[in-house]
N, C-alpha and C positions, 0 to 999 in steps of 0.2 A: 504494499500500500504506499502510495506516494505521500510525502509530508510537504508542508509549506515551508519554503526556504527563500531567502533573498541573498543578494550579493553585495559585498563591499565595493566601493568605487575602484579600488586597486585592481580588481579582476579585469576591468576593461583595458588596463594598461599592461597586462601580463604578456610581455613580448615573447617569451619562450613558448607559451601555449599557442600564441598566434603563429609563430614560426613552425611549430609542429603541425598545425592545421594546414599551412601552405605546403609543407613537405609531403604530407600524406594525402592531401586533397580530400580530407574527411572533416565533417563539422565537429571538431573536437571541443570547441568552446561551449557550444550549446549542449553537447553530449555530456561534458564533464560537469557543467552546472546541473544538468538533469540528474546525474548520478547522486548529487547531494539530496535531491528530493526522494530518491529511492532508498538511500542509506538510512539505517536506524540511528538512534541517538549515540551509538558508539562508532558510527562511520562504516558499518558493515552492511553487505548486501549479498544475496545469492548470485553466484556467477552463472546466470542463465541468459545468454545473449538474446534469444528469441523473446523471452518474457520482458527483459529490460528494454528492448526496443519499443514495445508497446507503451511504456511509460515515458520514455525519453525522446525517441524520434519515430513516432507512429506513422508519419506520412512520407518519410524519406525512403527511397528505393535503394537500399544498401544493405550490406551484411554487417550487422552490429558487432559481430565477433571481431571484425577488422578494427572497429572503433575501440573496443576494449583492449585489443592487443596493442594498438598504438598508444593508448593511455598507459598501459603496463610498461611498454618499452621506454616511454619518456619518464616513468617514475611517478606519474600522477596517481596511480592506484597500485595496489598490491594484490596478488592472487595467492590463495592458500587453500589447503585441503584438510578436512577433518572427517574421519570415518568414511572416506570415499566420496564425500560431497565437496564441491568446489564453492569457494566464497571469495568475495572481493572486499577490500578495505581501502578507505581513503586515509592515508597516513596522518595527515595533520588536521583531520576533521575535528577532533575534540579540542585541539589547541585554538582553533579559530571559530568554533561554533558555540553559541550560547543556547543551550537546549531548554525548551519549556519543561518546567518541573512535572507537568501533567502528561508528558509524552511517555509512552510505555517503555519499560526496560527492554533491552535487547534480548531476543531469544536465540540469536545466532551465536555459535561458539567463536571464541577468539583464537587466533593462531597461537600455537605453543611458544613460538619464538618471536612474539610481537615486538619486544624491546630490541632484539637484534635486527629485525627487519627495518624498523624505523631508524635505528642508529646507523645501519650500513647502507641506507638508501642513498645512493650517490647523487641522485638528482632531485632531492627533496625540495630544493629551492624552487623547483618548477611548480610546486603545488601552490595555488594562489590563496590569498586570505579570503575566506568566504564567511563573512559575518552573518549571523542568523537573527533577523528580525522579520517575522512572517508578514508578507504583504497584506494578507487579509485577516490578520490577527486582531482580536479585540483590542481597542485602543488602550484600555487599562493594562492588559497583559503586555502590550508592546512597550508601554511606559515602564513597567516593572523590569522588562528585559534590558532596556536602555540604562536604567538605574544600576542594574547589576554590573553591566559592562563598565560604567563609569567608576564604580567602586573598585573593580579589578584594575583599571588603568591607574587609579590613584595609588593602589598598593604597589604597583610596579613602577610608579614614578613617571608614567607616560603622559600624565595630564597635570594641568595647573592645580595647585593645592586649593581645596575648597575653603571658603571663609569659615572661620571657626563658628560652630553652631552655639547659639545662646543656650545655656543650660549645661554645657559641657564642663563648666567650672563650678557648677552648683551641686556637685555630688554630696556635699555635706548637708544640704537642705533636704527637707522631706518633699517628695513629689506630691503634687496636688491631684493629678490624674495621670493615667498611663494609657497609651494607645498601642494595641498589639501590632506587631510587624509581621511581614510574610517570612516564612521559613520553611525548610524542607521537613517532611514528615518525620525523618529520623533525628531531627534536631529539636532541642527543647524550645519552648515558646519564649520569644523575646519581646519585650515591650519598650516603647519610647516614653521616658518619664518627662512630664511637663511640670515646671516649677513656677512659683508665683511671679517672679520678674518677667517670665515669658508671657504670662497671662496679662500682666499690667501693660506690657508693650502692645499686645494685640488689642486690648481694650482701648488704648489711645489711638491705634491705627484704624480700628473699626468701631467708632462710637455708637453706631446704630445696632450693634450686635450684642446680645447677651453671651459673652465669650464662654463663661463657665458652662452654660446650658448647651451651647453648640459643641463644646469639647466633649460633653457627655454624649451628644448625638453622634459625633464622629467615632467615639469609642464603641458605641452600640452598633453603628453601621459596620465597622471593621470586624466586630465579633460575629455579626451575622453574615459577613461576606469574606471568609478566610482566603478565598482564591484571589480576591481583588485588593488585598492589603498591600501596603507600600513597604519599600525597603528603608533602611536607616537613612540612605541618601535622599530619598524622595518624600519622607513623611512630613517634613516642614513645608514643602511645596503643597502637599495634599491639604494640610491644615489651612495654610494661607489662602489657597484657592477656594476652599469651603467657606471661610470667613468672608472673603472678598465677594463671593457670590451672594451671601446673605446681606452684606452691606449694600451691594448694588441693587438689590431688590427693594431697598428702601425701608425706613422704619418710622414708627409713629410714637411720639411721647407726649405726656401731658405737660403743658407749660405751667410751671409753678406760680407764675405771676397772675395769670387770669383764669387758670383752671381748664382752659380749652386744650384740644389736641392739635398738634401741628407736626408736619413732616420735618425731619432733620436731615434728610439727604434727598438728592435727586437721582432718579434711576437712569437719566440720560435718554430716556424714550418719552417723547412728548405725550403720546396716547396714554402711556402708563402713568405719567405724572398727573395728567388731567383727571384720570380715573381716581387716583389717590387723593387728589385735592377735593374732588366731588364727594368722595366717601367721608373725608374729614369734615367737610361742610355739613353733610347730613348728620353726622354724629353730634357736632356742635349745635345744630338746629334742634335736635331731639333733646339735648341736654338743656337748652334754653327753654323749650316747651315744658319740660319736666319741672324746672325751677319756677316757671311762671304759675304752674298749677298748684304748687305748694305754697305760694304766697297768699 
């Protein structure tokens, strides 16, 4: 069964893959990218040329075994055998792929000498970087995958250091509330602690929002949607987006001076603002009528 995969921009500038395609006269670039969709989360696939052709090059009039042999000769794939059955492996698949946690575990056996195969692969540099962010993946899942890659890049020192998160120096204080983060099933549950200074900062930035209540709502939403939780790198963006959305929808408060209700923000949408104003005028009118009746 084919999986959804995408390609990093470097793939289109892979000179050696292009040269191999010119030398053989075979569509190796499309075929190699197609093999990523066939390979499982470990980069393995059954070495069945006729079946693979149906998933990779269904409309091309060619022998797909020639395509596989060309990829094998160039070092883009490895062929191995276990108990009389033949399998293929993309050597750098796991190095350059970020696999969805919900993708099923591989049921294909790995080669006994996998470490030696990858180590001795003389043309491993020909295997392009093929980052994995599904084209049709749910936006939330895609965001989670991007956040994971950013975390890995930061650990490897390949990206700029992220600004220090507020709360990172507040470990001596007691957390007011915690938001559960996404994690693998085999890992213990991790939560992101929120401290009072952070809440004060949000309250100042989003005056129309009951920050404490919205944080409770965020926590309950994440508890109810474990597959859509955020990583440590993305949780603050998640919270700020949530609060900003509530702020932009507008808020109504009572004016302490005259006891009437008034809007404290504008939504930016004229029709919405007019409706909000009309609603407040109606409330104030009813309040005035009630006060008149009691006199």
